[in-house]
C-alpha positions as CSV (number, residue, x, y, z in Angstrom):
1,X,-32.1,-125.5,-44.1
2,X,-32.5,-128.7,-42.7
3,X,-29.4,-128.5,-40.8
4,X,-29.8,-125.0,-39.5
5,X,-33.0,-126.3,-37.9
6,X,-31.7,-128.5,-36.4
7,X,-29.3,-126.5,-35.2
8,X,-32.0,-124.4,-34.1
9,X,-33.8,-127.2,-32.3
10,X,-30.5,-128.8,-30.7
11,X,-29.8,-125.0,-29.3
12,X,-33.7,-124.9,-28.4
13,X,-33.4,-128.1,-26.3
14,X,-30.5,-126.8,-24.2
15,X,-32.4,-123.6,-23.1
16,X,-31.6,-121.6,-25.5
17,X,-33.8,-118.4,-26.7
18,X,-33.6,-116.6,-30.5
19,X,-32.3,-113.7,-30.8
20,X,-31.8,-112.2,-33.9
21,X,-31.1,-113.2,-37.3
22,X,-29.0,-110.9,-39.8
23,X,-31.2,-109.1,-42.4
24,X,-29.8,-111.3,-45.3
25,X,-30.7,-114.9,-43.5
26,X,-27.6,-115.9,-43.4
27,X,-27.1,-116.1,-39.4
28,X,-29.2,-116.2,-36.0
29,X,-28.0,-115.9,-32.9
30,X,-29.5,-117.3,-30.1
31,X,-28.7,-116.7,-25.9
32,X,-29.3,-118.5,-22.5
33,X,-28.5,-116.3,-19.5
34,X,-26.5,-118.5,-17.5
35,X,-25.7,-117.5,-13.3
36,X,-22.3,-115.0,-14.0
37,X,-23.0,-114.7,-17.9
38,X,-24.9,-114.9,-21.2
39,X,-24.0,-118.2,-23.5
40,X,-24.5,-117.8,-27.1
41,X,-25.0,-119.4,-30.4
42,X,-24.2,-118.4,-33.9
43,X,-25.6,-120.5,-36.2
44,X,-24.5,-119.7,-39.8
45,X,-26.3,-121.0,-43.0
46,X,-23.4,-119.9,-45.4
47,X,-20.9,-121.7,-43.7
48,X,-23.1,-124.8,-42.5
49,X,-21.9,-124.4,-38.6
50,X,-22.9,-123.3,-35.2
51,X,-20.5,-121.7,-33.2
52,X,-21.1,-121.7,-28.8
53,X,-19.8,-118.9,-27.1
54,X,-19.4,-118.5,-23.5
55,X,-17.4,-117.2,-20.7
56,X,-15.7,-118.8,-17.9
57,X,-14.5,-115.7,-16.1
58,X,-14.6,-111.2,-16.6
59,X,-13.7,-110.7,-19.6
60,X,-12.3,-114.1,-20.6
61,X,-14.7,-116.0,-23.6
62,X,-14.5,-118.5,-24.9
63,X,-15.6,-120.3,-27.9
64,X,-16.6,-123.9,-29.9
65,X,-17.5,-124.4,-33.6
66,X,-19.6,-127.9,-34.3
67,X,-19.9,-128.9,-38.3
68,X,-22.6,-131.2,-36.9
69,X,-26.2,-130.9,-35.0
70,X,-24.5,-134.6,-33.3
71,X,-21.7,-132.8,-31.4
72,X,-23.2,-130.0,-30.7
73,X,-25.9,-132.3,-29.7
74,X,-23.0,-133.8,-27.7
75,X,-20.9,-130.9,-26.5
76,X,-24.0,-129.5,-25.0
77,X,-25.4,-132.4,-23.0
78,X,-21.6,-132.8,-21.0
79,X,-21.6,-129.4,-20.9
80,X,-24.7,-129.5,-18.8
81,X,-23.9,-132.4,-16.7
């Protein structure tokens, strides 16, 4: 549970807002508006990771999964320079 909260805190510090949890509470989706699209983060308590989804051009969706909060924080900081 602590890791889930830490992933949420890292995402919120980068401008993501909560969208919806799943009914069973194992996954939480967050989103962030960008100039061209909407970035999303899926925090998965069962897998203990977070996956970021973003678009680089119309209909081209990219993703990257992070197993540690520190790695997510580093990537988010680098992506927003």
